[in-house]
C-alpha positions in Angstrom: -6.5 28.4 50.3 -4.3 25.7 51.7 -2.3 23.7 49.2 -2.9 20.0 49.5 -0.7 17.8 47.3 -2.5 14.7 48.6 -5.7 15.9 46.9 -4.0 16.4 43.5 -2.1 13.1 43.8 -5.2 11.2 44.8 -7.1 12.7 41.9 -4.5 11.5 39.5 -4.6 8.0 41.1 -8.4 7.8 40.9 -8.5 9.0 37.3 -5.9 6.4 36.3 -8.0 3.7 38.0 -11.2 5.0 36.3 -9.6 4.8 32.9 -8.5 1.2 33.7 -12.0 0.2 34.8 -13.6 1.8 31.7 -11.1 -0.1 29.5 -11.9 -3.4 31.2 -15.7 -2.8 31.0 -15.3 -1.9 27.3 -13.5 -5.2 26.7 -16.2 -7.1 28.7 -19.0 -5.5 26.7 -17.2 -6.4 23.4 -16.8 -10.0 24.5 -20.5 -10.1 25.7 -21.6 -8.8 22.3 -19.7 -11.6 20.6 -21.5 -14.1 22.9 -24.8 -12.5 21.9 -24.0 -12.7 18.2 -22.9 -16.3 18.6 -26.1 -17.2 20.3 -28.2 -15.6 17.6 -26.1 -17.4 14.9 -26.5 -20.8 16.7 -30.2 -20.3 17.1 -30.8 -19.6 13.4 -28.6 -22.5 12.3 -30.2 -25.0 14.7 -33.8 -23.9 15.6 -35.4 -26.5 13.2 -33.6 -29.3 15.0 -34.3 -28.2 18.5 -36.3 -30.7 20.7 -40.0 -30.8 20.2 -40.8 -29.8 23.8 -38.7 -26.6 23.4 -36.4 -27.1 26.4 -33.3 -26.3 24.3 -35.0 -23.3 22.8 -36.0 -22.0 26.2 -32.5 -22.5 27.6 -31.0 -20.7 24.6 -33.4 -17.8 25.1 -32.7 -17.6 28.8 -28.9 -17.5 28.2 -29.4 -14.8 25.6 -31.5 -12.6 27.9 -29.0 -13.0 30.7 -26.1 -11.9 28.5 -28.1 -8.9 27.1 -29.0 -7.9 30.7 -25.3 -8.2 31.8 -24.2 -6.1 28.9 -26.8 -3.4 29.7 -25.6 -3.3 33.3 -22.0 -2.9 32.1 -23.0 -0.1 29.7 -24.7 1.7 32.6 -21.6 1.3 34.8 -19.3 2.5 32.0 -21.5 5.6 31.5 -21.4 6.4 35.2 -17.6 6.0 35.4 -17.2 8.2 32.3 -19.2 11.0 34.0 -17.0 10.6 37.1 -13.9 11.4 34.9 -15.1 15.1 35.0 -15.2 15.3 38.8 -14.5 12.0 40.7 -15.0 13.6 44.1 -15.8 16.9 45.9 -15.0 16.2 49.5 -12.9 14.2 52.0 -13.2 13.5 55.7 -10.4 12.0 57.8 -12.0 9.9 60.6 -10.5 8.0 63.5 -12.7 5.1 64.5 -13.2 4.7 68.3 -10.4 2.5 69.6 -8.1 3.0 66.6 -4.9 5.1 66.3 -4.7 6.0 62.7 -7.4 7.9 60.7 -9.0 6.7 57.5 -9.7 9.0 54.6 -13.2 8.8 52.9 -13.5 10.7 49.6 -17.0 11.8 48.8 -18.3 11.8 45.2 -21.4 11.6 43.1 -21.2 7.7 43.1 -19.3 4.8 44.4 -16.0 3.7 42.7 -13.7 0.9 43.6 -10.7 -0.5 41.8 -12.5 -3.8 41.4 -16.2 -4.6 41.7 -17.0 -5.3 45.4 -13.7 -3.8 46.6 -13.1 -1.1 49.1 -14.3 2.2 47.5 -11.7 4.7 46.4 -14.7 7.2 46.3 -17.9 6.8 48.3 -21.3 7.6 47.0 -22.6 10.8 48.8 -25.6 8.8 50.0 -23.4 6.2 51.8 -23.8 6.3 55.6 -20.2 7.3 56.2 -20.6 10.4 54.0 -23.0 11.8 56.6 -19.9 12.8 58.5 -19.0 15.2 55.7 -22.3 17.0 55.8 -23.1 17.0 59.5 -20.0 17.6 61.6 -17.1 19.9 62.2 -13.8 18.6 63.5 -14.1 16.7 66.7 -16.4 13.8 68.0 -18.8 12.5 65.4 -20.7 9.4 64.5 -22.7 7.8 61.7 -25.4 5.2 61.5 -24.2 2.1 59.7 -26.3 -1.1 58.9 -24.7 -2.8 61.9 -25.3 0.1 64.3 -23.8 3.5 65.3 -20.1 4.0 64.5 -18.4 6.6 66.7 -15.0 8.3 66.4 -13.4 11.7 65.7 -13.1 13.8 62.6 -9.5 15.1 62.3 -9.9 17.1 59.1 -12.3 17.9 56.3 -11.4 18.9 52.8 -13.4 20.4 50.0 -12.5 20.2 46.3 -13.7 21.6 43.0 -12.7 19.5 40.1 -13.7 20.2 36.5 -12.7 18.2 33.4 -10.4 16.1 35.6 -8.4 19.1 36.8 -8.2 20.5 40.3 -9.8 24.0 40.3 -9.4 24.5 44.1 -9.0 22.6 47.3 -8.9 23.7 51.0 -9.3 22.3 54.5 -12.7 23.4 56.0 -13.7 23.7 59.6 -17.4 24.0 58.9 -20.0 21.8 57.2 -19.8 23.2 53.7 -17.9 26.4 53.5 -19.8 29.6 52.7 -17.1 30.5 50.2 -17.8 27.3 48.3 -21.5 27.9 48.6 -21.3 31.4 47.3 -19.0 30.4 44.4 -21.4 27.7 43.4 -24.6 29.7 43.8 -23.1 32.8 42.4 -22.4 31.1 39.0 -24.5 31.7 36.0 -28.0 30.2 35.6 -28.3 26.9 33.9 -31.1 25.4 31.7 -31.5 22.8 34.3 -31.8 22.6 38.1 -28.4 22.1 39.7 -27.6 19.1 41.8 -26.4 20.2 45.2 -24.4 17.3 46.5 -21.3 19.4 47.0 -23.1 22.1 48.9 -25.7 20.2 51.0 -26.1 22.0 54.3 -26.6 20.1 57.6 -30.3 20.9 57.9 -30.8 19.9 54.2 -28.9 16.7 54.8 -31.3 15.8 57.7 -34.2 16.0 55.3 -32.5 14.1 52.5 -31.5 11.2 54.7 -34.9 11.0 56.6 -36.3 7.4 56.1 -38.5 7.3 59.2 -41.3 9.8 58.4 -44.0 8.6 56.2 -45.2 12.0 55.1 -42.8 14.9 55.1 -44.0 18.5 54.5 -41.4 21.0 53.5 -42.4 24.7 53.8 -39.5 26.5 52.1 -38.8 30.1 51.3 -38.2 31.1 47.6 -34.7 29.9 46.7 -34.3 27.7 49.7 -33.6 24.7 47.5 -36.7 22.7 48.5 -37.2 21.1 45.1 -33.5 20.1 44.8 -33.7 18.6 48.3 -36.9 16.7 47.5 -35.2 15.1 44.4 -32.0 14.4 46.3 -34.1 12.7 49.0 -35.7 10.5 46.3 -32.2 9.6 45.1 -31.2 8.8 48.6 -34.3 6.6 49.2 -33.7 4.7 45.9 -30.1 4.1 47.0 -31.0 2.7 50.4 -34.1 0.6 49.5 -33.2 -0.9 46.1 -35.1 -4.1 47.0 -38.4 -2.4 47.4 -38.2 0.9 45.6 -37.6 1.5 41.9 -37.7 4.7 39.8 -41.0 3.5 38.3 -42.5 3.5 41.8 -42.1 7.2 42.2 -44.4 10.0 40.8 -43.8 13.7 40.9 -46.8 16.0 40.5 -45.1 19.1 39.0 -46.6 22.4 37.8 -46.0 22.0 34.0 -44.1 20.3 31.3 -41.3 22.9 31.3 -40.6 22.5 35.0 -40.6 18.7 34.4 -37.9 19.2 31.8 -36.0 21.6 34.1 -35.7 19.0 36.8 -35.5 15.9 34.6 -31.6 15.6 34.6 -31.2 15.6 38.4 -31.8 11.9 39.2 -29.7 10.6 36.2 -26.9 12.9 37.4 -27.2 11.3 40.8 -26.9 7.8 39.3 -30.6 7.0 39.2 -33.1 6.5 36.4 -35.6 9.2 35.7 -39.0 9.1 37.4 -42.6 9.7 36.2 -43.8 13.3 36.3 -47.1 14.9 35.4 -49.4 17.7 36.4 -52.4 17.0 38.6 -54.6 19.1 36.1 -53.6 16.7 33.3 -54.5 13.7 35.4 -57.9 15.2 36.3 -58.6 15.9 32.6 -57.9 12.3 31.7 -60.1 11.1 34.5 -63.1 13.2 33.4 -63.1 12.6 29.7 -66.2 10.5 30.0 -68.0 13.4 31.8 -66.9 16.5 29.8 -65.1 17.0 26.5 -62.8 19.6 28.0 -61.6 21.0 31.3 -60.0 24.3 32.2 -56.6 24.1 33.9 -55.2 26.3 36.6 -53.7 28.7 34.1 -57.1 29.3 32.5 -58.5 30.2 35.9 -55.6 32.6 36.6 -56.0 34.3 33.2 -59.8 34.8 33.8 -59.0 36.3 37.2 -56.5 38.7 35.8 -58.3 39.7 32.6 -61.8 40.0 34.2 -61.2 41.1 37.8 -64.7 42.3 38.2 -66.4 39.1 37.1 -68.1 37.0 39.7 -66.1 33.9 40.5 -66.9 31.0 42.9 -63.4 29.5 42.8 -62.6 30.1 46.5 -66.0 29.0 47.6 -65.9 25.8 45.6 -62.6 24.7 47.1 -63.7 25.4 50.7 -64.5 23.0 53.5 -68.1 24.3 53.6 -68.7 23.5 49.9 -67.2 20.0 50.5 -69.6 19.4 53.4 -72.5 20.5 51.1 -71.4 18.0 48.5 -71.2 15.2 51.1 -74.8 16.0 52.2 -75.9 15.8 48.6 -74.2 12.4 48.1 -76.0 11.1 51.2 -79.4 12.3 49.9 -78.7 10.6 46.5 -78.9 7.2 48.2 -82.7 7.6 48.0 -83.5 10.3 45.5 -81.5 8.8 42.7 -83.2 5.4 42.8 -86.4 4.2 41.2 -86.7 0.5 42.2 -89.0 -2.1 40.4 -89.0 -5.8 39.6 -86.4 -7.0 37.0 -87.4 -9.9 34.8 -85.4 -12.1 32.5 -86.9 -15.2 30.7 -89.0 -16.4 33.6 -86.6 -15.3 36.3 -87.5 -12.4 38.5 -85.6 -10.3 41.0 -88.3 -8.4 43.0 -88.2 -4.8 44.0 -87.9 -5.8 47.7 -85.0 -8.2 47.0 -83.2 -5.6 44.9 -83.7 -3.0 47.7 -82.3 -5.5 50.3 -79.2 -6.2 48.1 -78.7 -2.5 47.3 -79.0 -1.1 50.8 -77.7 -4.0 52.9 -75.6 -6.7 51.2 -73.7 -4.3 49.0 -74.0 -1.1 51.0 -70.2 -0.6 51.2 -69.9 -0.3 47.4 -70.1 3.3 46.0 -73.5 4.3 44.8 -73.1 4.3 41.0 -71.0 1.1 41.1 -73.4 -0.7 43.5 -76.0 -1.8 40.9 -73.2 -3.7 39.0 -72.9 -5.9 42.1 -76.6 -6.4 42.4 -76.8 -7.3 38.7 -73.9 -9.7 38.9 -75.6 -11.4 41.9 -78.8 -11.9 39.7 -76.8 -13.2 36.7 -75.0 -15.7 38.9 -78.3 -17.0 40.2 -79.7 -17.3 36.7 -76.6 -19.1 35.4 -76.6 -21.5 38.4 -80.3 -22.4 37.8 -79.8 -22.8 34.1 -76.4 -24.6 34.5 -74.8 -22.6 31.8 -73.2 -19.2 31.2 -75.2 -16.4 29.5 -73.9 -14.9 26.3 -72.2 -11.5 26.6 -75.0 -9.8 24.7 -77.6 -11.1 27.1 -75.6 -10.1 30.1 -75.4 -6.6 28.7 -79.2 -6.4 28.2 -79.8 -7.5 31.8 -77.2 -4.9 33.0 -79.0 -2.1 31.1 -82.2 -3.1 32.9 -80.5 -2.8 36.3 -78.9 0.5 35.3 -82.3 1.9 34.4 -83.2 1.8 38.1 -81.0 4.9 38.5 -82.7 8.1 37.5 -79.4 9.1 35.8 -75.7 8.1 36.1 -74.4 11.2 34.4 -71.9 13.0 36.8 -72.2 16.2 34.8 -76.0 16.2 35.3 -75.7 15.2 39.0 -73.1 17.9 39.8 -75.2 20.6 38.0 -78.2 19.5 40.1 -76.1 19.8 43.2 -75.0 23.4 42.3 -78.5 24.5 41.6 -79.8 23.0 44.9 -76.9 24.8 46.8 -77.6 28.2 45.3 -75.0 28.3 42.6 -75.5 28.7 38.8 -76.2 25.3 37.1 -73.9 24.0 34.4 -75.0 24.6 30.8 -77.1 21.8 29.5 -75.2 20.5 26.4 -74.2 17.1 25.0 -71.0 15.5 26.1 -68.9 16.7 23.1 -69.8 20.4 23.9 -69.2 20.2 27.7 -66.3 22.2 29.2 -65.8 22.4 33.0 -64.5 25.6 34.5 -61.5 25.0 36.7 -63.4 25.7 39.9 -65.7 22.7 39.0 -63.0 20.2 37.9 -62.0 18.9 41.3 -65.5 18.9 42.8 -66.6 16.8 39.9 -63.6 14.5 40.2 -64.3 14.2 44.0 -67.9 13.4 43.2 -66.8 10.7 40.7 -64.6 9.0 43.3 -67.3 9.1 45.9 -70.0 7.7 43.6 -67.9 5.3 41.5 -65.0 4.5 43.8 -61.3 4.7 42.9 -58.8 2.0 42.7 -55.7 2.9 44.7 -52.5 3.2 42.6 -50.5 0.4 44.2 -47.5 0.8 41.8 -46.7 4.3 43.2 -44.7 3.9 46.5 -43.6 7.5 46.9 -45.4 10.6 45.8 -43.8 14.0 45.5 -46.2 17.0 45.5 -44.5 20.2 44.4 -46.1 23.7 44.8 -48.2 22.4 47.7 -49.6 25.9 48.4 -51.6 25.8 45.2 -53.5 22.6 46.1 -56.9 22.8 47.8 -58.3 20.7 50.6 -60.4 18.9 48.1 -57.4 18.1 45.9 -55.5 16.6 48.9 -58.5 14.5 49.8 -58.5 13.1 46.2 -54.7 12.4 46.6 -55.3 10.6 49.8 -57.8 8.3 48.1 -55.5 7.7 45.2 -52.3 7.1 47.1 -51.7 5.5 50.4 -47.9 5.6 50.0 -45.1 7.8 51.5 -45.1 11.4 50.4 -42.8 14.4 50.2 -45.0 17.5 50.0 -43.2 20.8 49.4 -43.9 24.4 48.6 -43.9 28.1 49.7 -47.0 29.7 51.0 -45.7 33.1 49.9 -45.7 31.9 46.3 -49.4 31.0 46.2 -51.5 31.9 43.1 -54.5 32.5 45.3 -55.6 36.0 46.4 -54.8 35.0 50.0 -52.0 32.9 51.3 -52.9 29.5 52.7 -50.9 27.3 55.0 -51.9 23.8 53.9 -50.4 22.4 57.1 -53.5 23.7 58.9 -55.6 21.0 57.3 -53.1 18.4 56.1 -53.0 16.5 59.5 -56.8 16.3 59.4 -56.5 14.5 56.0 -53.4 12.4 56.4 -53.3 12.0 60.2 -51.1 13.7 62.7 -48.1 11.5 61.9 -46.6 14.2 59.6 -43.1 15.7 59.9 -43.1 19.4 59.1 -39.9 21.1 58.1 -39.5 24.9 57.9 -36.7 26.2 55.6 -36.2 30.0 56.0 -32.8 30.5 54.4 -32.7 31.6 50.8 -29.7 30.7 48.6 -30.9 31.8 45.2 -31.0 35.6 45.1 -28.6 38.3 46.0 -29.3 40.2 49.2 -30.6 43.1 47.2 -33.1 41.0 45.2 -34.3 39.0 48.1 -34.8 42.1 50.3 -36.8 43.7 47.5 -39.0 40.6 46.9 -39.5 40.1 50.6 -40.8 43.7 50.9 -43.3 43.0 48.1 -44.7 40.0 50.0 -44.4 41.4 53.5 -41.8 38.7 54.6 -39.6 39.6 57.5 -38.3 36.3 58.8 -36.2 35.0 55.9 -32.5 34.3 56.5 -30.3 35.3 53.5 -27.0 34.1 52.2 -24.8 37.2 52.2 -24.2 37.4 48.5 -24.4 40.9 47.2 -25.0 42.3 43.7 -26.5 45.1 41.7 -29.5 47.1 43.2 -32.9 46.3 41.8 -33.9 48.8 39.1 -37.5 50.2 39.0 -38.8 52.2 36.0 -42.2 53.2 34.5 -43.0 53.2 30.8 -45.9 54.4 28.7 -46.4 50.9 27.1 -45.0 47.4 26.6 -43.1 48.4 23.5 -41.2 51.1 25.3 -40.4 48.7 28.2 -39.2 46.0 25.8 -37.0 48.5 23.9 -35.3 49.4 27.2 -34.4 45.8 27.8 -32.1 45.7 24.8 -29.8 48.2 26.6 -29.4 46.0 29.7 -29.5 42.4 28.6 -26.2 40.6 29.0 -25.9 37.4 27.1 -22.6 37.7 25.4 -19.4 35.8 26.0 -18.2 35.9 29.7 -21.6 37.3 30.6 -24.9 35.7 31.6 -26.4 32.5 30.1 -30.0 33.0 30.9 -32.4 36.0 31.0 -36.2 36.2 31.4 -38.8 38.8 30.5 -41.8 38.0 32.7 -45.3 39.3 32.1 -48.6 39.2 33.9 -50.9 37.5 31.3 -50.6 35.3 28.3 -51.9 38.2 26.0 -49.2 40.6 27.3 -46.5 37.9 27.0 -47.6 37.2 23.4 -47.2 40.8 22.5 -44.0 41.3 24.4 -42.4 38.1 22.8 -43.3 39.3 19.3 -41.9 42.8 19.9 -38.7 41.6 21.6 -38.0 39.0 18.9 -38.3 41.6 16.2 -36.1 44.0 18.0 -33.4 41.4 18.7 -33.4 40.2 15.1 -32.6 43.8 14.0 -29.5 43.7 16.2 -28.4 40.4 14.7 -29.2 38.3 17.8 -29.6 34.6 17.1 -33.3 34.3 17.9 -33.6 30.8 16.3 -31.4 29.2 19.0 -31.3 31.7 21.8 -34.9 33.0 22.1 -37.7 31.1 23.6 -41.4 32.0 24.2 -42.4 29.7 27.0 -46.2 29.1 26.9 -48.5 26.5 28.5 -47.8 23.9 25.8 -44.0 24.3 26.0 -42.0 21.3 27.1 -38.4 22.5 27.0 -36.4 25.1 28.9 -33.6 26.6 26.9 -30.6 28.9 27.3 -30.7 32.5 26.2 -33.8 34.8 26.5 -37.1 33.4 27.8 -40.3 35.3 27.6 -43.2 33.9 29.7 -45.8 34.7 32.4 -45.2 34.7 36.1 -47.2 31.6 36.7 -45.2 29.5 34.2 -41.9 30.9 35.6 -42.6 29.3 39.0 -39.7 27.0 40.1 -37.3 28.3 37.4 -34.4 30.7 37.8 -32.5 33.1 35.5 -29.4 35.2 35.7 -31.3 38.4 34.7 -35.0 39.0 35.1 -37.1 41.8 33.6 -40.6 42.0 35.0 -43.3 44.0 33.1 -46.6 44.5 34.8 -49.4 47.0 34.4 -49.0 49.9 36.9 -52.8 50.0 37.6 -53.2 46.3 38.5 -52.6 46.3 42.3 -54.8 43.3 42.9 -53.8 40.6 45.4 -53.0 38.1 42.5 -50.9 40.7 40.6 -48.9 41.4 43.8 -48.3 37.7 44.2 -47.3 37.6 40.5 -44.7 40.4 41.1 -43.2 38.6 44.0 -43.0 35.2 42.2 -41.4 37.0 39.1 -38.9 38.9 41.3 -37.7 35.7 43.1 -36.7 34.1 39.8 -33.6 36.4 39.5 -30.2 35.1 40.5 -28.1 38.3 39.9 -30.0 41.2 38.3 -33.6 42.3 38.6 -35.4 45.0 36.7 -39.0 45.8 37.7 -40.9 47.7 35.0 -44.4 49.1 35.1 -46.4 50.1 32.1 -49.5 52.3 31.6 -50.9 50.9 28.4 -50.8 47.9 26.1 -50.6 49.1 22.4 -52.2 52.4 23.3 -55.1 50.9 25.2 -55.2 51.7 28.9 -55.7 48.9 31.4 -59.1 48.8 33.1 -59.0 47.8 36.8 
């Protein structure tokens, strides 16, 4: 690697200026705190004598809030600069502006830093327009889009740096976008307990996605290990940076698979200088929406467990998510317009709304209001008439009595009963007739009932969310996307990998997304995998029948396959291969097919590890559906909870006899979690009991 004293000297210069800025900010914060303390003291000494109209009190409070806000901003700035002390920058581009003779050097880092606030940056935020030169161009003619228009010129040289703890690890001049040697060094390092930010290794095609501000809905189909989740989060950071007037962290929602994955990605935006964003699973959202319909709802993991543990059981999951089922449901909703109603006159203390008048209001004046919410409008119309004629408002209790009379014109307003009636009329088994507190919806019924609720009751659009990120898009049905469309009219980033589906058959959601969101959708295909070694990726691709994936040429240990009599024997074998000592790996995973098998495997492995003196208290983690943290060390889990995570070593233990489509998908998902080493184990029995498939 070429020696570059300029880089080392500039690092020393920037670090010195960072220390100066931090010292100045610390002094400013201390002075600000004195101001705050003084205002508090003045208030308590003088509040009894402040003017009767409260002007002085108001002015004092406003000044106090202003100072507290200023101090908070200074603390945030200080925190960001302290983080930059570890690695102030990672790249540099020397650019000659068109018409100029001398080049300017632009250093690229995680955030902006200038000697004085508002001054020319010593380091530019990776999201700044000029930094696009670093990611998109080789030496030669180049341009970037600035607020005032296109800036053209020529790149004379590009440098890449790795700085850790304020020390230069390496530096070299690079002729390509982001050197593969750097990429392999970064991606070949040990696994972390958190998703890595990729600002120093962003590729040209990734940069185009991150900096895209034009497309309202972007759909990213990415191979396992292609970095799609990282790219989506970096895109959010970029959008927040460029549209601070209209977009805040609180305006963004990520629909993520589970709590552990949320924890795994939670540090990315703070690392990139942004506040964290709201995250939740769509299943949790559905459960909350249906609490007035059923006491409990299955989630996707319940449905997967049922499919794996009872493969011969009749299931209607695929049918109930289909377009045909949705059309049947729509026909049922249309028929309810007449079948559900039992009109008659409504009387209240000498006032009458006749059956004919109610029908006219219901079917004509308020026809645009959803069916089960429509009678509220008719009722309010009648109450307004009564109050106008009597020239006074009705008490709340009388209003409620009138409302109950109008509600009685529905045969029923119970969604559970209505959906059960629909199932029966369509040739499916009806739901069990039980009171609310005993109702539990199977997963295949959760979203049809939620869809029915929105169609019959209506749904207020969530106007606070201005950007929605949908991860694992391949696991969402047409019906779920229709619900999302009704809930959110905002911009969206939708991402996933059709090969990692948890369905028995792969589905390409892009075949129906344009029909839901319109044709103005930008589709991006990412076929290059950066996560696994060539050996692991080739093995996994063979499992899934994938032949068009481009691989980063990082080689490692061949995948090891072995068969064992039972889980105990397989777990015992793991002890000989696990590498979690000093100068070895940081993360390892033992991935099972079902929750029951993972429970058993976790108990066996923990007991065996404790016999060797391994610190299971701090370095062993059984990751189940209620887990919310991802930790270093050994993780035991199921394939469906491991989605999106990555580990240095992965040991996969599946029953030999289960060759179902879902089990094959599970093996592929588990295999693609491995960064460096993959061990594929098959077992014949669980605790002496043979599997039955």
